[in-house]
Structure formats: structure tokens, C-alpha cells
C-alpha positions as CSV (number, residue, x, y, z in Angstrom):
1,M,22.5,16.1,3.3
2,T,19.9,18.8,3.3
3,L,16.9,18.3,5.6
4,L,13.7,20.0,6.4
5,K,14.0,23.1,8.5
6,E,10.7,22.1,10.3
7,S,10.0,18.7,11.7
8,R,8.2,16.3,9.3
9,T,8.1,13.4,11.7
10,R,6.2,10.5,10.2
11,R,3.6,8.5,12.0
12,R,5.4,5.2,12.6
13,R,3.4,2.0,12.1
14,L,5.2,-1.3,12.0
15,C,3.4,-3.8,9.8
16,V,3.5,-7.6,9.8
17,M,4.5,-9.0,6.5
18,A,2.4,-11.9,5.1
19,A,4.4,-15.0,4.1
20,A,4.2,-16.3,0.6
21,A,2.6,-19.6,0.2
22,G,2.0,-22.2,-2.5
23,L,5.0,-21.2,-4.8
24,V,4.9,-22.8,-8.2
25,A,7.7,-22.0,-10.5
26,T,7.4,-22.2,-14.3
27,L,10.9,-21.8,-15.5
28,F,12.0,-21.8,-19.1
29,T,15.7,-22.2,-18.2
30,A,17.7,-23.6,-15.4
31,A,19.4,-20.4,-14.2
32,P,18.7,-16.7,-14.8
33,A,20.9,-14.8,-17.3
34,G,21.7,-11.2,-16.3
35,A,19.5,-8.6,-18.1
36,T,21.1,-5.4,-19.2
37,P,18.7,-2.6,-18.2
38,D,18.3,0.7,-19.9
39,P,20.7,3.3,-18.4
40,D,17.8,5.4,-17.2
41,D,16.4,2.6,-15.0
42,E,19.6,0.7,-14.1
43,P,19.6,-0.6,-10.6
44,S,22.8,0.6,-8.9
45,S,24.6,1.3,-5.7
46,Q,27.0,4.1,-5.0
47,G,28.8,5.3,-1.9
48,V,28.0,8.5,-0.2
49,S,30.2,10.8,1.8
50,Q,30.8,10.3,5.5
51,G,29.0,13.6,6.1
52,T,25.9,12.4,4.2
53,A,25.8,9.1,6.0
54,A,26.1,10.9,9.4
55,D,23.3,13.3,8.4
56,T,21.1,10.4,7.5
57,E,21.7,8.7,10.8
58,A,21.0,12.0,12.7
59,A,17.8,12.5,10.7
60,I,16.6,9.0,11.7
61,K,17.3,9.7,15.4
62,R,15.3,13.0,15.1
63,G,12.3,11.1,13.6
64,E,12.6,12.9,10.3
65,I,13.5,9.8,8.3
66,P,12.3,6.3,9.1
67,E,14.8,3.7,10.2
68,P,16.1,1.3,7.4
69,D,13.2,-0.9,6.3
70,E,10.9,0.5,8.9
71,I,7.4,1.0,7.5
72,V,5.6,4.3,8.1
73,T,2.1,5.3,6.9
74,S,-0.4,8.1,7.2
75,D,-3.3,7.4,9.5
76,N,-5.6,6.4,6.6
77,M,-3.2,3.9,5.0
78,K,-2.5,0.3,6.1
79,H,0.0,-2.2,4.9
80,I,-1.9,-5.4,4.3
81,A,0.6,-7.9,2.9
82,N,4.1,-8.4,1.4
83,I,5.3,-11.2,-0.8
84,P,9.1,-11.1,-1.0
85,K,11.0,-12.0,-4.2
86,D,11.5,-15.7,-4.9
87,A,12.8,-17.4,-8.0
88,L,13.3,-14.2,-9.9
89,P,16.1,-12.2,-8.4
90,G,16.1,-9.2,-10.8
91,T,14.5,-5.8,-10.4
92,N,10.7,-5.8,-10.0
93,S,9.0,-3.5,-12.6
94,D,5.4,-3.0,-13.8
95,L,2.0,-4.6,-12.9
96,A,-1.1,-5.6,-14.7
97,F,-4.4,-7.2,-13.5
98,Q,-7.1,-9.5,-14.7
99,G,-9.9,-11.0,-12.6
100,R,-8.4,-12.5,-9.4
101,Y,-4.8,-12.3,-10.7
102,A,-2.0,-9.7,-10.6
103,F,0.9,-10.0,-13.1
104,A,4.2,-8.6,-11.9
105,G,7.1,-7.8,-14.3
106,N,10.7,-8.5,-13.3
107,Y,13.9,-8.0,-15.2
108,D,14.3,-11.8,-15.2
109,G,10.8,-12.6,-16.2
110,F,7.3,-12.3,-14.6
111,R,5.3,-13.6,-11.7
112,I,1.6,-14.3,-11.4
113,F,-0.2,-13.8,-8.1
114,D,-3.7,-15.0,-7.0
115,I,-5.1,-11.9,-5.2
116,S,-8.6,-13.3,-4.5
117,N,-7.7,-12.8,-0.9
118,P,-5.6,-9.5,-0.9
119,K,-4.6,-10.1,2.7
120,A,-2.8,-13.3,1.7
121,P,-1.7,-13.3,-2.0
122,K,-0.4,-16.6,-3.4
123,T,2.1,-17.2,-6.1
124,V,0.6,-19.1,-9.0
125,S,3.6,-19.3,-11.3
126,Q,7.0,-17.6,-12.0
127,V,8.4,-17.5,-15.5
128,L,12.1,-17.0,-16.1
129,C,12.6,-15.0,-19.3
130,P,15.4,-12.5,-18.9
131,G,15.1,-9.2,-20.9
132,G,14.9,-6.0,-18.9
133,Q,12.7,-4.3,-18.1
134,N,10.0,-6.8,-18.9
135,D,7.2,-4.2,-18.9
136,I,4.0,-6.2,-18.7
137,S,0.4,-6.1,-19.8
138,V,-2.5,-8.6,-20.4
139,S,-5.5,-8.8,-22.6
140,G,-7.8,-11.8,-22.6
141,N,-5.7,-14.9,-22.8
142,L,-2.6,-13.0,-23.9
143,L,0.3,-11.5,-21.9
144,F,2.8,-9.2,-23.4
145,L,6.4,-8.4,-22.3
146,S,8.8,-5.7,-23.4
147,T,12.5,-6.5,-24.0
148,D,14.8,-3.5,-24.0
149,S,17.9,-5.4,-23.3
150,S,20.1,-6.5,-26.3
151,R,19.8,-10.3,-26.3
152,S,21.5,-13.2,-28.3
153,D,18.0,-14.2,-29.6
154,D,14.3,-14.0,-28.9
155,S,14.1,-17.0,-26.7
156,C,13.8,-17.2,-22.9
157,E,17.2,-18.9,-22.8
158,S,18.9,-15.9,-24.4
159,T,21.9,-14.1,-23.0
160,S,23.1,-10.5,-23.1
161,Q,24.8,-9.5,-26.4
162,P,26.0,-6.1,-27.6
163,A,23.5,-4.1,-29.6
164,T,26.4,-3.4,-32.1
165,E,25.9,-7.0,-33.4
166,K,23.4,-7.3,-36.2
167,D,21.9,-10.6,-35.0
168,S,21.1,-9.2,-31.5
169,W,17.4,-9.1,-30.6
170,E,15.1,-6.7,-28.7
171,G,11.3,-6.2,-29.0
172,M,8.0,-7.7,-27.9
173,K,7.2,-11.2,-26.6
174,V,3.7,-12.7,-26.4
175,F,2.5,-15.5,-24.0
176,D,-0.7,-17.5,-23.8
177,I,-1.9,-17.3,-20.2
178,S,-5.1,-19.4,-20.6
179,D,-3.5,-21.7,-18.0
180,K,-2.1,-19.3,-15.3
181,K,0.0,-22.1,-13.8
182,N,1.7,-22.8,-17.1
183,P,2.1,-19.8,-19.4
184,K,3.2,-20.6,-23.0
185,Y,5.5,-18.4,-25.0
186,V,3.9,-18.1,-28.5
187,A,5.4,-15.2,-30.4
188,A,8.1,-12.6,-30.7
189,V,8.3,-9.4,-32.8
190,E,11.6,-7.5,-33.1
191,T,11.2,-3.7,-33.0
192,A,13.7,-0.9,-33.7
193,C,15.6,0.0,-30.5
194,G,13.7,-2.7,-28.6
195,S,10.8,-2.1,-26.3
196,H,11.4,-0.1,-23.2
197,T,7.6,0.1,-22.5
198,H,4.5,-0.7,-24.4
199,T,0.8,0.2,-24.5
200,L,-2.1,-1.9,-25.6
201,V,-4.9,-0.6,-27.8
202,P,-7.4,-3.4,-28.0
203,K,-9.7,-3.4,-31.1
204,R,-12.1,-6.4,-31.2
205,K,-10.3,-9.2,-33.0
206,N,-6.8,-7.6,-32.7
207,V,-4.6,-6.1,-30.0
208,Y,-2.4,-3.2,-31.2
209,I,0.8,-2.5,-29.3
210,Y,2.4,0.9,-29.2
211,V,6.1,0.2,-28.6
212,S,8.1,3.0,-26.9
213,S,11.9,2.9,-27.2
214,Y,14.7,5.4,-27.6
215,F,18.5,6.1,-27.5
216,P,19.4,5.2,-31.1
217,S,23.0,5.1,-32.2
218,A,24.8,4.9,-35.5
219,S,26.7,1.9,-34.1
220,F,23.5,-0.1,-33.5
221,P,22.4,-1.9,-36.8
222,D,18.8,-2.3,-35.5
223,C,18.5,1.1,-33.8
224,Q,19.5,3.8,-36.2
225,P,18.9,7.5,-35.8
226,P,16.6,9.3,-36.4
227,H,14.3,7.3,-34.1
228,D,11.5,9.8,-33.8
229,G,8.4,7.7,-33.2
230,I,6.9,4.4,-32.1
231,S,6.7,0.9,-33.5
232,I,3.1,-0.4,-33.9
233,V,2.6,-4.2,-33.6
234,K,-0.6,-6.0,-34.5
235,V,-1.5,-9.2,-32.6
236,P,-4.5,-11.3,-33.8
237,R,-6.3,-12.6,-30.7
238,K,-7.1,-16.0,-32.3
239,A,-3.7,-16.4,-33.9
240,P,-1.1,-14.6,-31.8
241,E,1.7,-16.5,-33.5
242,N,1.0,-14.2,-36.4
243,A,1.9,-11.0,-34.5
244,A,3.8,-8.6,-36.7
245,L,5.1,-5.1,-37.0
246,V,2.6,-3.0,-39.1
247,D,4.2,0.5,-38.9
248,F,6.7,2.8,-37.5
249,S,4.8,6.0,-36.8
250,V,6.8,9.2,-36.9
251,L,5.7,11.5,-34.1
252,F,8.4,14.2,-34.3
253,P,9.1,14.9,-37.9
254,G,12.1,17.0,-38.6
255,E,15.0,17.5,-41.0
256,G,18.5,16.1,-40.5
257,P,19.8,12.9,-39.0
258,D,18.2,13.5,-35.6
259,G,14.6,14.1,-36.7
260,G,12.5,16.5,-34.6
261,G,11.5,16.9,-31.0
262,N,13.3,18.6,-28.1
263,P,17.0,19.0,-29.0
264,G,18.0,18.7,-25.3
265,G,21.4,20.2,-24.3
266,P,23.2,22.5,-24.9
267,T,20.1,24.2,-26.3
268,N,18.0,23.2,-23.3
269,P,20.5,22.3,-20.5
270,G,19.5,19.5,-18.2
271,V,16.8,18.3,-20.6
272,T,17.0,14.9,-22.3
273,K,17.0,15.0,-26.1
274,T,13.9,13.4,-27.7
275,T,14.8,10.3,-29.6
276,G,11.5,8.4,-29.1
277,C,9.0,8.0,-26.3
278,H,9.4,6.5,-22.9
279,D,5.7,5.7,-22.3
280,I,2.3,6.3,-23.8
281,T,-1.1,6.1,-22.1
282,V,-4.2,5.7,-24.2
283,L,-7.8,6.5,-23.3
284,P,-9.7,4.3,-25.8
285,S,-13.2,5.7,-24.8
286,E,-12.1,9.1,-26.0
287,N,-9.7,8.0,-28.9
288,L,-6.9,9.9,-27.1
289,A,-3.4,9.1,-26.1
290,A,-0.8,11.1,-24.1
291,G,2.9,10.4,-24.8
292,A,5.7,11.1,-22.4
293,C,8.6,11.4,-24.9
294,M,11.8,12.3,-23.1
295,G,12.0,16.0,-23.8
296,D,8.3,16.4,-25.0
297,G,4.8,15.7,-23.8
298,I,2.3,15.0,-26.6
299,L,-1.5,14.6,-27.1
300,M,-2.6,12.2,-29.9
301,D,-5.8,11.2,-31.7
302,I,-5.8,7.3,-32.0
303,K,-9.2,6.8,-33.7
304,D,-7.2,4.8,-36.3
305,P,-4.9,2.8,-34.0
306,E,-2.5,2.1,-36.9
307,R,-2.1,5.8,-37.6
308,P,-1.9,7.9,-34.4
309,R,-1.9,11.7,-35.0
310,V,-0.2,14.3,-32.9
311,I,-2.6,17.0,-31.8
312,D,-0.4,19.1,-29.6
313,T,3.2,19.0,-28.2
314,V,4.5,20.8,-25.1
315,Q,7.9,21.2,-23.5
316,D,9.1,22.3,-20.0
317,N,12.7,23.3,-20.3
318,V,12.9,24.8,-16.9
319,N,11.8,22.0,-14.5
320,F,11.3,18.8,-16.5
321,A,14.4,16.7,-17.3
322,F,12.8,13.5,-18.7
323,W,9.1,13.2,-19.6
324,H,8.4,9.7,-18.2
325,S,4.7,8.7,-18.1
326,A,1.2,10.1,-18.4
327,T,-2.3,9.7,-16.8
328,F,-5.6,11.2,-17.9
329,N,-8.3,12.2,-15.5
330,Q,-11.6,10.4,-16.1
331,K,-13.2,13.3,-18.0
332,A,-10.2,13.6,-20.4
333,K,-9.9,17.2,-19.4
334,K,-6.5,16.9,-17.7
335,V,-3.2,15.0,-18.1
336,V,-0.6,14.3,-15.4
337,F,2.9,14.0,-16.8
338,T,5.7,12.7,-14.6
339,D,9.3,13.8,-14.7
340,E,11.9,11.1,-13.9
341,L,14.7,13.4,-13.0
342,G,17.9,11.5,-12.5
343,G,16.6,8.4,-14.3
344,G,15.2,6.8,-11.2
345,G,18.6,6.4,-9.5
346,G,19.0,9.8,-7.9
347,A,18.1,11.3,-4.5
348,T,15.9,14.1,-5.8
349,C,13.2,14.3,-3.0
350,N,15.1,16.8,-0.9
351,E,15.1,20.5,-0.1
352,E,18.1,21.1,-2.4
353,V,16.2,19.9,-5.5
354,G,13.0,21.5,-4.4
355,P,9.2,21.0,-5.1
356,D,9.1,21.6,-8.9
357,R,11.8,19.2,-10.3
358,G,11.4,15.5,-10.3
359,A,7.7,16.1,-9.9
360,N,4.4,15.7,-11.7
361,G,3.2,18.4,-14.1
362,I,-0.6,18.8,-14.3
363,Y,-1.9,20.0,-17.6
364,A,-5.4,21.0,-18.7
365,I,-6.7,19.9,-22.1
366,K,-8.3,23.1,-23.6
367,G,-10.3,23.3,-26.8
368,K,-11.9,20.7,-29.1
369,G,-10.9,18.3,-31.8
370,D,-7.6,19.0,-33.5
371,H,-7.5,22.4,-31.8
372,R,-7.0,20.9,-28.3
373,K,-4.0,22.2,-26.4
374,L,-2.1,21.1,-23.3
375,V,-2.0,24.0,-20.8
376,F,0.2,23.9,-17.7
377,Q,-1.6,24.2,-14.3
378,S,0.8,23.3,-11.5
379,Y,3.4,20.8,-10.1
380,F,3.0,18.2,-7.5
381,K,5.7,16.4,-5.5
382,I,5.5,14.5,-2.3
383,P,5.9,16.8,0.7
384,R,8.0,14.4,2.7
385,H,11.8,14.9,2.2
386,Q,13.8,11.8,1.8
387,A,17.4,10.9,2.7
388,D,20.2,11.4,0.3
389,T,20.7,7.6,0.4
390,E,17.2,7.1,-1.1
391,N,16.5,7.2,-4.8
392,C,13.2,9.1,-5.1
393,V,11.3,10.7,-8.0
394,A,7.9,10.6,-9.6
395,H,7.1,7.2,-11.1
396,N,4.2,4.9,-12.1
397,G,0.7,5.5,-10.8
398,S,-3.0,5.2,-11.6
399,L,-6.3,6.9,-11.0
400,I,-8.4,5.9,-7.9
401,P,-11.9,6.0,-9.5
402,V,-14.0,8.4,-7.6
403,R,-16.7,10.2,-9.5
404,G,-16.3,14.0,-9.4
405,R,-12.8,13.8,-8.0
406,D,-9.3,13.5,-9.5
407,I,-7.3,11.2,-7.3
408,M,-4.1,9.2,-8.0
409,V,-2.0,6.7,-6.3
410,Q,1.6,6.8,-7.3
411,A,5.0,5.2,-6.8
412,W,8.0,7.3,-5.8
413,Y,10.7,4.6,-5.6
414,Q,12.1,4.9,-2.0
415,G,9.8,7.9,-1.5
416,G,7.1,5.2,-1.1
417,V,3.5,5.2,-2.3
418,S,1.5,8.5,-2.3
419,V,-2.2,9.1,-2.7
420,W,-2.8,12.6,-3.9
421,E,-5.7,14.7,-5.3
422,F,-5.7,17.2,-8.2
423,T,-9.4,18.0,-8.5
424,D,-8.2,21.6,-8.0
425,S,-5.5,21.5,-10.7
426,K,-3.8,24.6,-9.2
427,K,-3.7,23.2,-5.7
428,P,-2.9,19.5,-5.7
429,K,-2.4,17.9,-2.2
430,E,-1.3,14.6,-0.7
431,I,-4.0,12.7,1.2
432,G,-2.2,9.5,2.2
433,Y,1.2,7.7,2.0
434,F,3.1,4.5,2.7
435,E,6.9,4.3,2.8
436,R,9.8,2.3,4.1
437,G,13.0,3.7,5.5
438,P,16.1,3.8,3.4
439,L,17.7,0.5,2.3
440,T,21.0,1.7,3.7
441,T,22.4,4.8,5.4
442,D,25.9,4.6,4.0
443,S,25.2,4.3,0.3
444,L,22.6,5.1,-2.4
445,R,21.1,1.8,-3.4
446,V,18.3,1.8,-5.9
447,G,15.0,0.4,-4.5
448,G,11.5,1.3,-3.6
449,S,8.1,1.2,-5.3
450,W,8.3,1.0,-9.1
451,S,4.6,0.8,-9.8
452,A,1.6,1.5,-7.4
453,Y,-1.9,0.9,-8.8
454,Y,-5.4,0.8,-7.5
455,Y,-7.4,-2.3,-8.4
456,N,-10.8,-3.4,-7.0
457,G,-10.5,-1.8,-3.5
458,Y,-6.8,-2.2,-2.9
459,I,-3.5,-0.6,-3.8
460,Y,-0.8,-3.0,-5.2
461,S,2.9,-2.0,-5.3
462,N,5.8,-3.8,-7.0
463,D,8.9,-2.9,-4.9
464,I,12.2,-3.1,-6.7
465,A,13.9,-4.9,-3.8
466,K,11.2,-5.8,-1.3
467,G,8.7,-7.6,-3.5
468,F,4.9,-7.3,-3.9
469,D,3.0,-5.1,-1.4
470,V,-0.7,-4.8,-0.8
471,L,-2.0,-1.6,0.8
472,K,-5.5,-0.2,1.7
473,I,-6.6,3.3,2.1
474,D,-9.6,4.2,4.3
475,D,-10.6,7.8,3.6
476,H,-13.9,9.5,2.9
477,R,-12.4,10.9,-0.3
478,T,-11.4,7.5,-1.8
479,N,-13.9,5.1,-0.3
480,P,-16.5,5.5,-3.1
481,A,-14.0,3.8,-5.4
482,K,-14.7,0.5,-3.7
483,R,-17.9,0.3,-5.7
484,V,-16.0,0.3,-9.0
485,R,-15.0,-3.2,-10.1
486,L,-12.9,-4.1,-13.1
487,H,-12.2,-7.4,-14.8
488,E,-9.0,-6.2,-16.3
489,L,-6.6,-3.3,-15.8
490,N,-3.5,-2.3,-17.8
491,V,-2.9,1.2,-16.4
492,Q,-1.5,2.5,-19.6
493,T,-4.7,1.5,-21.3
494,Q,-7.0,3.6,-19.1
495,P,-10.6,2.3,-18.8
496,N,-13.7,4.4,-18.6
497,Y,-14.4,3.6,-14.9
498,F,-18.0,4.8,-14.9
499,R,-19.4,3.5,-18.3
């Protein structure tokens, strides 16, 4: 294991975990069926060498790495509460918010929390509906789930089934959540190659869904190459049962069976070939979208939500392996793209990998209209090296809404939760953090924060293994955000915080 040459001893603060109360389970089936996750996000455990295990133990003794499960924070961060996993044993994934509720995805379904008292969240319901990775979002009385796991059918009683079978199903599921204690499954729409993630584009009477998926194969009847775009689903708010696929929008046109986009290796060694998008973030107030599409980053015009248009495409074939997600700054003058080096399962926050790989890439948006270009500014990666038994890489985050500043909170798997500023795009810096020690010291077991988002004064994190965390930052740079209140937040549908 490679450790820092200089001491990076964390401030150790042990936090008391709040107990879950009032659990109400809404289960569609008696027992969970195992979801088959996408290879890039597959929870796993692998042994490490005796030398690596010994180095990890030695680093803990020196105070460079927290002890297993020990909570460590910066002086301006506090751990407010934790609600462990309960009826849903699978991997925790994304988060969405509405009013006093948080909605937490899990590979086995989803969970709804009452967060009216952030210091003591309560479980309202738990829905068993296997289909990794169950990426989640909400709009009005509707909840949406992504299924990127080949299933026997579109029901919540489905079981895993090979994608080589024609009658296998993957795609979008729609629930009515007008009664939070009893969500109702109302619709399903099959999409090519499933739905790894999705993004809502609300338009008055309808909700459009941009469905991101990838990794086609000639052996998959419903996921044939070239797969060089996104599926677009239209959901009528008053008749969600009529949800339907309206288009497959080609974003990377090209000749041949593989379409366009980054060819990956061997042309660009270490870069994932573009066969679709991993995630898209839209900024409806500006009719813009930013796509993180495996080997490419893209900027799009979405004035017509059924016909998104690519304005610019960028690649980084030196330091980016897998363009994973995107975040606009409030003024729509910058985009932060994340690189999920190692697919989320690797120990990439160490000296050997360095500060530029598995990091965020900050891009300026230069020009106007269809002449806008994405221009690279700098990289940001957490400055705290992690053990080689900790999966760590840039993952899901959101803006902390402070007028005149560009500040994000972001999940880094076992690297924890980082609050960082990129107001100066050339000199980004971390201003706060929360993390746990490694899950183990003798193996690399996947865990840590999948998503960390700011919502109405608090930071909420969905930890793969440890459950739902509530954090609070007290810092003069972030405190003005407390005045911003939202009724609904899907991070991939960025609001205009100050309108």
C-alpha cells in the first residue's frame, strides 16, 4: 500500500447513531430476489495481499487512516443521524427529495423517510421491487425507478433472467406516491439496454424521462449495437399508466456497427468505449443538459425535450476512464464532470493513482448559443488518501446553493463525503469532509457513500452498506444556503435556486 509521505491525520470525532423508529414495510413480495447489477457498479469483495493488510493496519496506528467504522470529520462537519438498512438488504443507491420526505433507492427496491426532524428521520415505507440499480426520482405524485438488471418480467415479483432471452425485461417503472405509506406501482416502459440511470425533464402536463443505458451486445435481443443515444419516455401526469417510449435520440452518430463516440481502447487505452450515456443532468431554466457518456462529455440544448441536440462534445483520453455524471454551476457557466475510474469498485484514492485520475474535471462553458464550447479548467480530487482496502472515486454530488460561490457536496464511496469549492475553477479546494474508516483491513469490500446531496439545510448521504446518514456543515462559506428552501429536488434535474 502507498501512503502519504507527510502526515494527514484526520480529526477524530466519534458520533452517536440515531436509531430508526416507526418502521412500516410495504412489500410487494415475500422475499427479495437477487438483483444483477451493472458490472461497473457491482458490489464485490476481494482479498488483498498480506503486505497491503499490514500496511493498512500500520496506517491506522499512525492515525493516517481511521479505524474500521470509526467516524472522522472536519471541524465544520457534524454527523447528525444514521438509519441502518432494514427490510431491503441490497446496495443503497441514489436519493430524491420532496417536502418533508427523502426517497432512497436500493437494488432491492426503495425506502421513504420522513425527514421533518433531520436529527431523527423515520421510515415511512419500504418497497420491495428488485431491479438494480433502482436509480430514483420523484415529481408530484409520481416516483420513477430505473431497472438495469435483466428480469423475468416487469413486475416487482420478477427474478433475474439472462439478457440473451428475448422475453427478459429492463426499463422504467412508475409508482403513485400520493400515499407515502402505501406506494402503488402503476406503469412500466421497456427501454433498449434497460435504464442504468434516468433524468426527469418536467413539462407542465407531462414528465419526460431521459433514460441512460449502455453496453449493448449482439447476443442481447433487446440491446443491440449500435446503442449510441438515449431513450426518451413520456409520462402524462394525470394518466401515468399511459407512459410510453416516444423516441430513441442518437447523440453519437457514426458509420459502422458501433456508431460514433469515443472508440476506447486500443485507440485510447484505459478509456471506456462510448456505447450510450451513464448519466445526464438537465438545467431546465437554461434549456441545457450535460451528459456523462462513458468516453465522452457532452453539452446539449433541450428546448424541445423530445429532440435534444448536442452542442459540443469533449474527451479526456489522458486522465478520464469513464465519464460518470455532471453538475452545472448555478450560472450555467461551468460543468463538473466526474470520472468513475475503476467502476466504483477500485481503491483509486491513493498516491499511486494520483490527483488527476478518478477525479472531477471542471469545464467552463464558453461562447453563446450553438457555438458554446466546453473548455477544461482543472481537476479536483479529495486530498485525503484512503487505504487500499477502500473503494474510492468521484461519485454523486450536488450544489450547495450559495449566491456568488460554486460549492458542491459529493460522495466518494469509502472516501466519504466531501464539501469543496470551485468558484476559482483553476484552484478548487476542499472545505469540509465526513468519512468512516475502512469496512475491513484484510479485503477490498465495496461500500461507502453512493450519493451525498444538500437539501434544505442538511446533507443526506445514502451509504451502500451503512444506511442513511444525515450531516450538517457549519461554515461561513456555506451557511447562506440555509435560506434557500426547496419543495422538491432531483439532483439530475437541477433547479434554479435563486429564481
